[in-house]
Steps between C-alpha positions, in 0.01 A plus 500: 500500500565127531424200716783249521409174666580132513737268682802662333391865527740604778800334334404655164485851648821443697673410174365805316561783744818643649325569831382275783161333451264639768367283782131400507289807576779739405573727203833540324654686210661287231714570196534299182860536382651462156793258457732802534342595834295800388145547631253366245191567712394581856196334657329465837438147628228426757527151644144387567591141597800269478457451124269786404611853405335818377744701288466854374721744316481793263184448293672606178737202537235235567547312171876553523507338848261221403717408203813502724338265754361260241834492317674395822260219592675164484336198335302301756519775762187504718434872467196688374554860385162666462450852367242701695316770309273758662191639333 
């Protein structure tokens, strides 16, 4: 599970997923794609506010997804990707 927030959060997610970024208060499914267009991962995005998202996916891929997001952050981008751990 992740929290993605910051002034650039919506643009960051829009760049990463092949699906439409959900509106505030809505939930959407998103896919990370490889350069060849294959599905790398599937996640659920909950838009809590304009620039605040709760993201969840298959728990076995948590580190996999975290690495993918952090790898795709651009220098100077105003985005915070926070890993949420339960228990």
